[in-house]
C-alpha positions in Angstrom: -66.1 1.8 -14.8 -63.0 3.0 -16.3 -60.4 4.9 -15.0 -57.5 6.7 -16.3 -53.8 5.8 -16.1 -51.8 8.8 -14.5 -48.4 7.0 -14.5 -45.5 8.3 -15.9 -44.4 5.3 -18.2 -46.0 2.2 -18.8 -46.9 -0.3 -16.0 -45.0 -2.7 -17.9 -41.7 -0.8 -18.0 -39.5 -3.1 -15.8 -36.8 -2.0 -13.5 -33.2 -2.7 -13.9 -31.5 -1.2 -11.2 -33.8 -1.4 -8.3 -36.6 -3.8 -6.9 -40.1 -3.0 -7.3 -42.6 -5.6 -5.5 -45.8 -5.5 -3.9 -46.5 -7.3 -1.0 -49.9 -8.0 0.5 -51.1 -5.6 3.1 -52.0 -7.6 6.2 -53.8 -6.8 9.6 -52.6 -6.4 12.7 -53.6 -10.3 13.4 -51.6 -11.0 10.3 -54.3 -12.0 8.1 -54.0 -10.8 4.4 -56.3 -7.6 3.3 -57.4 -8.7 0.2 -57.2 -6.3 -2.9 -54.8 -4.3 -0.9 -50.8 -4.4 -0.8 -47.4 -2.4 0.7 -44.9 -1.5 -2.1 -41.7 -2.1 -1.4 -38.9 0.1 -3.3 -35.1 -1.5 -3.2 -32.2 -0.3 -3.8 -29.8 -2.7 -5.4 -26.6 -2.2 -5.5 -25.3 -4.5 -2.5 -21.6 -4.7 -3.5 -21.2 -0.5 -3.0 -23.2 -0.5 0.0 -26.5 0.2 -1.9 -25.0 3.8 -3.5 -27.2 5.2 -5.9 -26.0 5.7 -9.5 -27.6 8.0 -11.7 -29.7 5.1 -14.0 -30.8 3.7 -10.4 -32.1 7.5 -9.2 -34.3 7.7 -12.2 -35.9 4.7 -11.6 -36.3 5.8 -8.0 -38.4 8.5 -9.2 -40.3 6.5 -11.4 -40.9 3.9 -8.8 -42.4 6.0 -6.1 -44.4 8.2 -8.8 -46.0 4.3 -9.6 -46.9 3.9 -5.9 -48.0 7.0 -5.6 -50.9 6.2 -8.5 -51.7 3.1 -7.0 -55.3 3.0 -5.9 -54.7 -0.2 -3.9 -51.4 0.1 -2.0 -51.2 1.4 1.6 -47.4 2.2 2.3 -44.4 2.5 0.3 -41.6 0.6 2.0 -38.3 1.9 1.1 -35.1 0.0 1.7 -32.3 -1.6 0.4 -30.6 -4.9 -0.6 -28.9 -7.5 2.2 -28.0 -6.8 5.8 -24.8 -4.3 5.5 -26.3 -1.0 4.5 -29.5 0.7 3.5 -27.8 3.4 1.1 -24.3 5.3 1.5 -25.4 7.7 -0.2 -24.4 8.9 -3.9 -22.1 6.2 -6.1 -18.2 7.8 -5.6 -17.0 5.9 -8.1 -19.5 7.2 -10.6 -18.5 10.6 -9.2 -15.0 10.7 -9.4 -15.5 8.7 -12.8 -18.2 11.1 -14.7 -18.3 13.7 -12.4 -15.7 15.1 -11.1 -14.2 18.5 -12.9 -17.5 18.5 -14.8 -20.0 20.9 -12.9 -22.1 21.2 -16.0 -22.8 17.2 -15.9 -23.2 17.1 -11.9 -25.7 19.9 -12.2 -27.8 17.7 -14.4 -27.3 14.8 -11.7 -28.1 16.8 -9.3 -31.7 17.3 -11.1 -32.5 14.2 -10.6 -31.1 13.8 -7.3 -33.6 16.7 -6.0 -36.4 15.2 -8.0 -35.8 11.5 -6.3 -36.2 13.7 -2.8 -38.8 15.4 -3.9 -40.8 12.2 -5.0 -40.4 10.9 -1.7 -41.4 13.9 0.2 -44.6 14.1 -2.3 -45.5 10.6 -2.1 -49.2 9.9 -2.0 -48.8 7.0 0.5 -47.2 7.0 3.8 -43.1 5.8 3.5 -41.3 3.7 5.8 -37.4 3.9 5.3 -36.4 0.1 6.5 -33.2 0.8 7.8 -31.4 -2.5 7.0 -27.9 -1.4 7.9 -25.5 1.7 6.9 -27.4 5.2 6.6 -24.8 7.5 5.6 -24.4 10.9 3.1 -27.1 10.9 0.6 -28.5 7.6 2.2 -29.5 9.5 5.4 -31.1 12.6 3.5 -33.6 10.2 1.3 -33.9 8.4 4.8 -35.0 11.7 6.3 -37.4 12.4 3.2 -39.3 9.2 4.3 -42.6 9.5 6.8 -41.0 6.9 9.2 -37.9 4.7 10.1 -37.5 1.6 11.5 -33.8 0.4 12.2 -32.0 -2.8 13.0 -29.7 -1.9 15.7 -26.1 -2.5 13.9 -27.2 0.1 11.3 -25.2 3.5 11.8 -26.1 6.9 10.6 -24.8 10.1 9.6 -22.9 12.4 6.9 -19.9 12.0 4.7 -19.9 15.3 2.7 -17.4 18.0 4.7 -15.0 14.6 4.9 -15.3 13.8 1.3 -15.5 16.9 -0.8 -19.1 17.8 -0.5 -21.7 19.3 2.0 -25.0 17.6 3.4 -27.3 19.8 1.2 -29.2 17.0 -0.4 -31.5 17.1 2.6 -29.6 16.8 5.8 -29.2 20.8 6.0 -32.8 20.9 5.8 -34.1 18.0 7.6 -31.9 16.9 10.4 -32.3 19.6 13.0 -36.3 19.1 12.7 -35.6 15.7 13.9 -32.6 16.2 16.6 -32.3 19.8 17.5 -29.7 22.6 15.8 -27.0 21.8 17.8 -27.1 18.0 17.5 -27.0 18.8 13.7 -24.4 20.9 13.5 -22.2 18.4 15.0 -23.2 15.5 12.8 -23.3 17.9 9.5 -19.6 19.0 10.2 -17.9 16.5 12.1 -19.3 13.7 10.2 -19.2 11.2 13.1 -21.5 8.3 13.2 -24.3 7.7 15.4 -25.1 4.2 16.6 -29.3 3.3 15.8 -29.5 3.4 19.8 -28.3 7.1 19.7 -30.3 7.7 16.7 -33.5 6.4 18.2 -32.6 8.7 21.6 -32.4 11.9 19.6 -35.6 11.3 18.0 -34.6 10.3 14.6 -36.2 7.0 14.3 -39.6 5.4 15.0 -38.4 2.2 16.5 -34.9 0.2 16.9 -35.4 -3.6 17.1 -31.8 -6.3 17.5 -30.9 -7.9 14.6 -27.6 -10.3 15.7 -28.8 -13.8 16.5 -26.0 -15.4 18.7 -26.6 -19.0 19.7 -30.0 -18.8 18.9 -30.8 -15.8 20.8 -31.5 -11.8 19.6 -28.9 -9.6 21.4 -28.5 -6.0 21.4 -25.5 -4.2 19.3 -22.8 -5.1 21.5 -20.3 -2.9 20.1 -22.5 0.2 22.0 -24.3 1.0 25.0 -28.1 -0.3 24.8 -28.9 0.2 28.6 -30.3 3.8 29.0 -27.7 5.0 32.1 -25.9 8.5 32.8 -22.2 7.7 33.8 -20.9 9.9 36.9 -20.8 13.0 34.9 -23.8 12.9 34.4 -23.6 12.3 30.7 -26.3 10.1 28.4 -24.0 7.3 27.5 -26.9 5.2 25.6 -26.4 4.5 22.2 -22.7 5.4 22.8 -19.5 3.3 21.7 -18.5 0.6 24.0 -14.5 1.2 24.9 -11.6 -0.8 26.3 -12.3 -4.4 27.4 -16.1 -4.2 26.8 -15.6 -2.8 23.3 -13.2 -6.3 22.6 -16.0 -8.6 24.4 -18.3 -6.5 22.2 -16.6 -7.2 18.7 -15.9 -11.0 20.0 -19.7 -11.6 20.3 -20.5 -9.7 16.5 -17.8 -12.2 15.2 -19.8 -15.2 16.5 -23.6 -13.9 15.2 -25.6 -13.8 12.4 -27.9 -11.0 11.1 -31.5 -12.0 11.5 -33.4 -9.0 9.9 -36.8 -11.0 10.8 -37.5 -8.7 13.7 -36.7 -5.9 11.2 -39.7 -7.1 8.8 -41.8 -7.9 11.7 -41.6 -4.3 13.0 -42.3 -3.2 9.7 -44.7 -5.1 9.0 -46.4 -3.4 12.4 -46.1 -0.3 11.5 -47.8 -0.7 8.2 -50.7 -2.7 9.8 -51.3 0.3 12.0 -51.5 2.6 9.2 -53.7 0.5 7.1 -56.2 0.5 10.2 -56.9 4.2 9.8 -58.9 6.8 7.1 -56.4 6.4 4.1 -57.2 10.3 3.2 -57.3 11.5 7.2 -53.9 9.8 7.3 -51.8 11.6 4.5 -53.4 14.7 5.2 -51.8 14.1 8.6 -48.6 13.2 7.0 -48.6 16.4 4.6 -49.3 18.4 7.0 -46.0 17.0 9.1 -44.5 17.0 5.6 -44.3 20.5 5.2 -42.1 21.3 7.6 -39.4 19.5 5.6 -40.7 21.2 2.6 -40.2 24.4 4.1 -36.7 24.5 4.0 -36.3 21.5 1.0 -38.5 24.1 -1.8 -36.3 27.1 -0.2 -33.1 25.6 -0.8 -32.6 22.9 -2.9 -32.0 24.8 -6.1 -29.2 27.3 -5.2 -27.7 24.3 -3.3 -27.7 22.3 -6.8 -25.9 25.3 -8.0 -23.4 25.3 -5.6 -22.8 21.4 -4.9 -22.2 21.6 -9.1 -19.3 24.3 -9.1 -18.2 22.6 -6.1 -17.1 19.8 -8.2 -14.0 21.9 -9.8 -12.3 21.9 -6.5 -13.3 20.0 -3.3 -15.6 17.9 -4.7 -13.2 16.8 -7.2 -10.6 15.9 -4.6 -12.2 14.5 -2.2 -14.5 11.9 -4.4 -11.0 10.9 -6.2 -9.2 10.3 -3.2 -12.4 8.5 -2.0 -12.0 5.8 -5.1 -8.1 5.3 -4.8 -7.6 1.9 -3.6 -5.2 1.4 -0.9 -5.2 5.0 0.7 -6.9 6.5 3.8 -9.1 7.8 0.9 -8.9 11.0 2.5 -7.1 14.1 1.3 -4.3 15.9 3.4 -6.5 18.1 4.7 -3.6 20.3 6.8 -1.9 20.8 3.7 -4.7 21.8 1.6 -5.4 24.8 4.2 -2.0 25.9 4.7 -1.9 25.9 0.9 -5.2 28.0 1.0 -3.8 30.0 3.6 -0.7 30.9 1.7 -3.4 32.4 -1.2 -2.1 29.4 -3.8 -4.7 28.3 -6.7 -6.6 25.3 -7.2 -4.7 24.1 -9.7 -2.9 20.5 -11.0 -0.2 21.1 -8.4 -2.8 21.5 -5.5 -4.6 18.3 -6.3 -1.5 16.4 -6.8 0.1 17.6 -2.8 -2.9 16.8 -1.2 -4.2 13.6 -2.7 -3.7 10.5 -0.6 -0.7 8.4 -0.9 -0.8 5.0 -1.4 0.3 2.4 1.7 -1.7 4.3 4.4 -4.8 2.8 6.1 -7.6 2.2 3.4 -10.9 3.2 4.8 -14.4 1.3 4.2 -16.5 2.8 2.0 -18.2 5.5 3.3 
């Protein structure tokens, strides 16, 4: 029987900036389901924590469209290369060099970004985010657009916008409260304090968390956070919170001794995909689509107006924040107090403003994201 091609570009078209792989689908007992596969889409920019460039965003859109049309695909697994990061968000180097101070150009980029999020939210296959490391900023947003998230427990989650010249309006202000509630979403989006994988799981952000640190041949949970489920004397839940003092020092020493093993993460992803395989395909995707509607209600209402604001913001705070982040040898953050003082005095966003609030060389250099 002749079937029509519904892809946007020929399937022979390759991908330069991401990985696209068809892996055999497996039953729960591990045997191969002949003629069926899972599609793995991988962000490949390990040097920059898998931060997506404009070119990569275009390819992600096409990859999800291809996977959506793939009659033999069971699930889509969305992940990043290496062991350090799923995705640190938008590529701040590109933001600083290409888009800072150019709202019209950034607006066109954001059209692509919005289409990427929409491609995930409307994929005709269930989408599993394989969180192999850091998931921050726009990485958190495209991760939450997925239907499931399975993480290794050294991963961290959070936002970066208000610390680096943006607002988390690429999905976090639409999605995060649906997972963790309005108060926790407010705290995360505004303060940009990261969450451990264990805390993210406790708050409802993740489907499953598995260990990734192997020390002396044994898997051990993240030694930098409290991984026993308990509350302190004040009744506060501390599961997933950072360790302190000597316990933190011991945890860092243990981390240095160990090696990252993502085998358990891959096994957990495979178990989830196998469970999905053993369901009616149309009933499953209808269920997924019905649950996605809660995200889409917010996303469809807001993403175009958010795109316009984010573009104009590149003239002021976006320009300052992303440029500062790419200044080597500095704190990577602007002088927030001086900025607020100058704005309170009614001073304009001019070149003098940018010069005064820019970070100074010699300050502590922050890690990417």
